C-alpha positions in Angstrom: -57.5 -34.4 67.5 -60.7 -36.3 68.4 -61.2 -40.0 67.6 -63.7 -39.1 64.9 -61.3 -36.8 63.2 -58.6 -39.5 63.3 -61.0 -41.9 61.5 -61.8 -39.2 58.9 -58.1 -38.7 58.2 -57.4 -42.4 57.6 -58.6 -42.2 54.0 -57.2 -38.7 53.3 -55.8 -38.3 49.9 -52.0 -38.0 49.8 -52.0 -34.4 48.6 -54.4 -33.5 51.4 -52.3 -35.3 54.0 -49.2 -33.4 52.7 -51.2 -30.1 52.9 -52.2 -30.9 56.5 -48.6 -31.6 57.5 -47.5 -28.3 55.9 -50.2 -26.3 57.5 -49.7 -27.9 60.9 -46.0 -27.2 60.8 -46.5 -23.5 59.8 -49.1 -23.0 62.5 -47.0 -24.6 65.2 -44.3 -22.1 64.4 -46.4 -18.9 64.0 -49.7 -19.2 65.8 -48.3 -19.0 69.4 -47.1 -15.5 68.8 -50.7 -14.3 68.6 -52.1 -16.0 71.7 -51.3 -13.4 74.2 -54.3 -11.1 74.8 -56.5 -13.3 72.5 -58.6 -14.7 75.4 -59.9 -12.8 78.5 -61.6 -14.9 81.3 -65.2 -14.0 82.1 -67.7 -11.7 80.3 -67.0 -7.9 80.4 -69.0 -6.1 83.1 -69.0 -2.5 81.7 -69.4 -0.8 78.3 -65.8 0.6 78.5 -64.4 -2.9 79.3 -66.3 -4.5 76.4 -65.2 -1.8 74.0 -61.6 -2.2 75.1 -61.7 -6.0 74.7 -63.3 -5.8 71.3 -60.8 -3.3 70.1 -58.0 -5.6 71.3 -59.6 -8.6 69.6 -60.0 -6.7 66.3 -56.4 -5.5 66.4 -55.1 -9.1 67.1 -57.3 -10.4 64.2 -55.9 -7.8 61.8 -52.3 -8.8 62.7 -53.1 -12.5 62.4 -54.9 -12.1 59.0 -51.9 -10.0 57.8 -49.6 -12.8 58.9 -51.7 -15.3 57.0 -51.7 -13.2 53.9 -47.9 -12.6 54.0 -47.3 -16.3 54.2 -49.8 -17.3 51.5 -52.4 -18.9 53.9 -55.2 -16.3 53.5 -58.1 -17.0 51.2 -57.1 -20.6 50.7 -60.2 -21.3 48.5 -60.4 -17.8 47.0 -59.8 -17.7 43.3 -56.3 -16.6 42.3 -57.7 -13.7 40.3 -59.1 -12.2 43.5 -55.8 -12.6 45.4 -56.5 -16.0 47.0 -54.5 -19.2 47.0 -56.9 -21.0 44.5 -57.0 -24.1 46.7 -59.8 -26.5 47.4 -62.5 -26.4 50.0 -61.1 -29.5 51.5 -57.8 -27.7 52.0 -59.6 -24.8 53.6 -61.3 -27.2 56.0 -58.0 -28.9 56.8 -56.4 -25.6 57.7 -59.4 -24.7 59.9 -59.0 -28.0 61.7 -55.3 -27.5 62.3 -55.9 -24.0 63.5 -58.6 -24.9 66.0 -56.2 -26.1 68.6 -54.1 -22.9 68.6 -56.5 -20.4 70.2 -56.3 -17.7 67.5 -58.6 -16.7 64.7 -59.7 -13.9 62.5 -63.2 -14.0 64.1 -63.8 -10.2 64.2 -63.1 -10.1 60.5 -65.5 -12.8 59.4 -68.2 -10.4 58.2 -65.6 -9.1 55.8 -64.1 -12.4 54.8 -67.2 -14.6 54.7 -70.0 -12.2 53.8 -68.7 -9.1 52.1 -66.0 -10.7 50.0 -68.3 -13.3 48.3 -70.8 -10.6 47.6 -68.3 -8.3 45.9 -66.8 -11.2 44.0 -70.3 -12.0 42.6 -71.8 -8.5 42.2 -69.1 -5.8 42.8 -67.6 -3.6 40.1 -64.0 -4.2 39.0 -63.1 -1.0 40.9 -64.9 -2.2 44.1 -63.2 -5.5 43.9 -59.8 -4.0 43.3 -60.1 -1.6 46.2 -61.7 -3.8 48.8 -60.8 -7.5 48.2 -57.1 -7.2 48.8 -57.7 -5.1 51.9 -60.2 -7.6 53.3 -57.8 -10.5 52.5 -55.0 -8.8 54.5 -57.2 -7.8 57.4 -56.9 -4.1 56.7 -60.7 -3.6 56.6 -63.2 -4.7 59.2 -66.8 -4.6 58.1 -70.3 -4.5 59.6 -73.8 -5.0 58.2 -76.4 -2.3 58.2 -79.5 -4.3 57.4 -82.1 -4.6 60.2 -84.2 -1.7 61.5 -86.5 -1.2 64.4 -89.5 -1.8 62.1 -87.8 -4.2 59.7 -86.4 -7.4 61.2 -87.8 -10.7 59.9 -89.6 -8.7 57.2 -86.4 -7.0 56.2 -87.8 -5.8 52.9 -90.0 -3.4 54.8 -87.0 -1.3 55.6 -87.5 2.4 55.4 -83.9 3.9 55.5 -83.9 6.2 52.4 -81.1 6.9 49.9 -82.0 9.8 47.7 -79.9 10.6 44.6 -78.4 14.1 44.8 -75.9 15.3 42.2 -73.3 12.6 41.6 -74.0 10.7 44.9 -76.6 9.8 47.4 -77.9 11.2 50.7 -79.0 8.6 53.3 -81.2 9.0 56.3 -82.5 6.3 58.7 -81.7 4.0 61.5 -80.3 0.5 61.7 -80.1 -1.9 64.7 -78.6 -5.2 65.8 -75.3 -4.3 64.1 -72.3 -6.3 65.2 -68.9 -4.7 65.3 -70.2 -1.3 64.4 -67.9 0.5 66.9 -64.7 -0.9 65.3 -65.7 -1.4 61.7 -64.0 0.5 58.9 -66.8 -0.1 56.3 -70.4 -1.3 56.2 -72.7 -2.9 53.7 -76.0 -1.0 53.6 -79.5 -1.7 52.3 -81.5 1.5 51.7 -84.8 2.2 49.9 -84.2 4.1 46.7 -87.6 3.9 45.1 -90.8 3.9 47.2 -92.9 3.6 44.1 -91.8 0.1 43.4 -92.9 -3.0 45.4 -90.9 -3.3 48.6 -88.5 -6.0 47.4 -87.7 -4.1 44.2 -87.0 -0.6 45.4 -84.0 -1.4 47.5 -80.3 -0.7 46.7 -77.1 -2.1 48.1 -74.3 0.4 49.1 -70.8 0.4 50.6 -70.4 2.9 53.4 -67.2 4.2 55.0 -68.1 4.2 58.7 -66.0 7.4 59.2 -68.5 9.4 56.9 -70.0 12.4 58.8 -73.5 11.6 60.0 -72.8 8.0 61.0 -73.5 7.6 64.7 -73.1 4.3 66.6 -74.7 3.5 70.0 -74.0 0.2 71.8 -76.9 -1.9 73.1 -76.7 -3.7 76.4 -78.0 -7.3 76.3 -79.4 -9.4 79.1 -76.1 -11.2 79.2 -74.5 -8.0 80.3 -72.4 -7.5 77.1 -72.7 -5.0 74.2 -72.3 -7.2 71.1 -74.9 -5.3 69.1 -75.3 -1.6 68.3 -77.9 0.7 66.8 -76.6 3.0 64.0 -78.1 6.4 63.1 -77.6 7.7 59.5 -78.2 11.5 59.3 -77.7 13.2 56.0 -74.9 10.7 55.2 -73.4 11.5 51.8 -72.3 8.6 49.7 -70.4 8.8 46.4 -71.9 7.4 43.2 -69.4 4.5 43.2 -70.7 3.3 46.6 -73.6 1.6 44.8 -73.2 -2.2 44.2 -75.0 -3.5 41.1 -78.0 -1.8 39.7 -80.2 0.8 41.4 -83.4 -0.8 43.0 -82.0 -4.3 42.6 -80.2 -4.6 46.0 -82.5 -7.3 47.3 -81.1 -9.8 44.9 -77.6 -8.9 45.9 -78.6 -9.0 49.6 -79.6 -12.6 49.1 -76.0 -13.5 48.3 -74.8 -11.9 51.5 -77.6 -13.4 53.7 -76.9 -16.9 52.3 -73.2 -16.5 53.0 -74.1 -15.2 56.5 -76.2 -18.3 57.3 -73.4 -20.6 56.1 -70.8 -18.6 58.1 -72.9 -18.8 61.3 -73.5 -22.5 60.8 -70.0 -23.5 59.9 -67.9 -21.1 61.9 -69.0 -22.0 65.4 -66.3 -24.5 66.3 -67.0 -27.4 68.7 -67.4 -27.1 72.5 -68.0 -30.8 73.0 -64.6 -31.4 74.7 -65.3 -28.6 77.1 -68.7 -30.0 78.0 -67.3 -33.5 78.5 -64.5 -32.1 80.7 -67.1 -30.1 82.7 -69.2 -33.3 83.3 -66.1 -35.1 84.5 -65.0 -32.3 86.8 -68.5 -32.1 88.3 -68.6 -35.9 88.8 -71.8 -36.3 86.6 -70.4 -37.9 83.5 -72.2 -41.2 84.2 -75.6 -39.8 84.9 -78.3 -40.7 82.4 -79.8 -37.2 82.0 -76.3 -35.7 81.5 -75.3 -38.3 79.0 -78.5 -37.8 77.0 -78.0 -34.0 77.0 -74.4 -34.4 75.8 -75.5 -36.9 73.1 -78.0 -34.4 71.7 -75.3 -31.7 71.5 -72.9 -34.2 69.9 -75.4 -35.3 67.2 -76.2 -31.7 66.3 -72.5 -30.9 66.3 -71.7 -33.7 63.8 -74.6 -32.7 61.5 -73.2 -29.2 61.4 -69.7 -30.4 60.5 -70.9 -32.5 57.6 -73.3 -29.8 56.3 -70.4 -27.3 56.5 -68.3 -29.5 54.3 -71.1 -29.8 51.8 -71.7 -26.1 51.7 -68.0 -25.4 51.2 -67.9 -27.9 48.3 -70.8 -26.2 46.7 -69.1 -22.8 47.1 -66.0 -24.2 45.4 -68.1 -25.2 42.4 -69.3 -21.6 42.2 -72.8 -22.3 43.5 -74.6 -19.7 45.6 -75.4 -21.1 49.1 -78.9 -22.6 48.9 -81.3 -24.0 51.5 -78.5 -25.9 53.2 -77.4 -22.6 54.6 -80.8 -22.2 56.3 -80.4 -25.7 57.8 -77.0 -24.9 59.1 -78.1 -21.6 60.7 -81.1 -23.3 62.3 -79.0 -26.1 63.7 -76.3 -23.7 65.0 -78.8 -21.8 67.1 -80.3 -25.1 68.3 -76.9 -26.4 69.2 -76.0 -23.3 71.1 -79.1 -23.6 73.3 -78.5 -27.3 73.7 -74.9 -26.9 74.8 -75.6 -24.0 77.3 -78.6 -25.9 78.8 -76.5 -29.1 79.1 -73.7 -27.1 80.9 -76.2 -25.7 83.5 -77.7 -29.1 84.0 -74.2 -30.5 84.7 -73.5 -27.7 87.1 -76.6 -28.3 89.1 -77.2 -25.6 91.8 -73.9 -23.9 90.8 -75.7 -23.1 87.5 -77.6 -20.4 89.3 -74.4 -18.5 89.9 -72.8 -15.9 87.6 -69.4 -14.4 86.9 -66.3 -15.6 88.8 -68.4 -17.4 91.4 -69.7 -19.8 88.8 -67.8 -22.7 87.3 -65.5 -21.7 84.4 -65.9 -18.0 85.4 -69.5 -17.9 84.3 -68.8 -18.9 80.7 -71.8 -21.2 80.4 -74.2 -18.8 82.1 -73.1 -16.1 79.7 -73.7 -18.6 76.8 -77.1 -19.5 78.2 -78.2 -15.8 78.3 -76.7 -15.1 74.8 -78.3 -18.2 73.1 -81.8 -16.7 72.5 -80.3 -14.0 70.4 -78.8 -16.6 68.1 -82.3 -17.8 67.2 -82.9 -14.3 65.9 -79.7 -12.9 64.3 -79.0 -13.9 60.7 -82.6 -14.7 60.1 -84.9 -16.0 62.8 -85.6 -19.7 63.2 -89.1 -19.1 61.8 -87.6 -17.5 58.7 -85.3 -20.4 58.2 -88.1 -22.9 58.6 -90.2 -21.0 56.1 -87.4 -21.0 53.6 -86.9 -24.8 54.0 -90.7 -25.4 53.7 -90.8 -23.5 50.4 -87.5 -24.4 48.8 -87.0 -28.0 50.0 -90.4 -29.4 50.7 -92.1 -27.4 47.9 -94.9 -26.1 50.2 -96.8 -23.0 49.0 -95.7 -19.6 50.1 -97.7 -17.9 52.9 -100.4 -15.6 51.5 -99.2 -12.0 51.2 -101.0 -9.0 49.8 -98.1 -6.6 49.6 -95.8 -8.2 47.1 -97.0 -6.2 44.1 -98.0 -3.0 45.9 -95.7 0.1 45.8 -94.0 0.5 49.1 -95.4 4.0 49.4 -98.9 2.5 49.6 -97.8 0.2 52.5 -96.5 3.0 54.7 -98.6 3.3 57.9 -99.8 -0.3 57.7 -99.1 -2.5 60.8 -95.4 -3.6 60.7 -94.4 -1.1 58.0 -92.6 2.2 58.7 -93.9 5.4 57.2 -90.4 6.7 56.9 -87.0 6.9 58.6 -87.4 6.9 62.4 -86.8 9.9 64.5 -83.3 10.2 66.0 -83.5 9.3 69.7 -81.5 11.2 72.3 -79.5 9.9 75.2 -77.5 6.8 75.8 -73.8 5.9 75.2 -72.5 6.9 71.8 -69.4 6.4 69.7 -68.9 8.7 66.7 -67.2 6.4 64.2 
């Protein structure tokens, strides 16, 4: 426990202190059983190695989440009606603090737990909630997100993947990209265009997709860091049943906002703190007293503390039933800034050793990998520019940027710069997993 956390706990309410003691005792007895295989030193160097590691990580997360559910520690702030504990946001935060030192988490399941579950609670049918929420809570379902496309990133509403109603279901064709966990996900949330005759934000629907459905093809993407965190997903004549639709036809953009806000809050609040590791690195390298190093560490510490307090605020709002607002954009923006700050500080501390990579570098190249991965964090979950626009409009009250396409049918936009004319052609070649 850090000195700051000790100070925070001095005025802890008696019931929260008792909850902390109870949680700490349970974790001390059960978490160590899940440590083996949770951490592998150094970034993977091949596609097969990354796939194997991710599979092991997902399997461990499923076991851990199941253990939490069996013991009544899953969904601490979920409503009892949805299978949760019905506790407070503060209790959820306490449990996360106690868990942080044990080296285990349900990280690979966070899309399901922190993004899909809140969306289904708010917009799903009773049947969808009954089928998926218990499975998500127990870790039986891992999910991914089929949103971005090659021609629809920051302007996600220009997506062109089509869902056409046929009989009692839908047929989907298109391509998605930058999809995390696609190779191991059981289910996906999908945005697809169902009405090209409506303006682009109003002709989109929100679907649930079983990733084992014929026609779903996943291809991993190699990043400059050498890993394969993201994937592209091809959807070719994918048949979805009628009950896969969430909410109303053509109104998926409104539902997607719930998911995207939850994603930004998750990214901003679920990062954990690497301050102690940075301080330890500075001491090992004998540079803890250098002014430049201390300033770099101070910048990381300030951003880290801001994120922690914003996370508490966001969780308190969620407990009151409020949909995550502009605060989620602030958290997501600060998270990406902190990731870049921390990686840059680590390489500064390492000096010339910062030019090394892999086992030859300090900490087996952990910080070099973080440095190369950081730029992607400024893009995923909504780019920094998207977040700043949201804050400018919703917090500062500045006018929206001029746009001529808000009221035009999507069909009339096809072929304009930045807008796809239709689902992209299916590319050939490259590594593939049929899911």
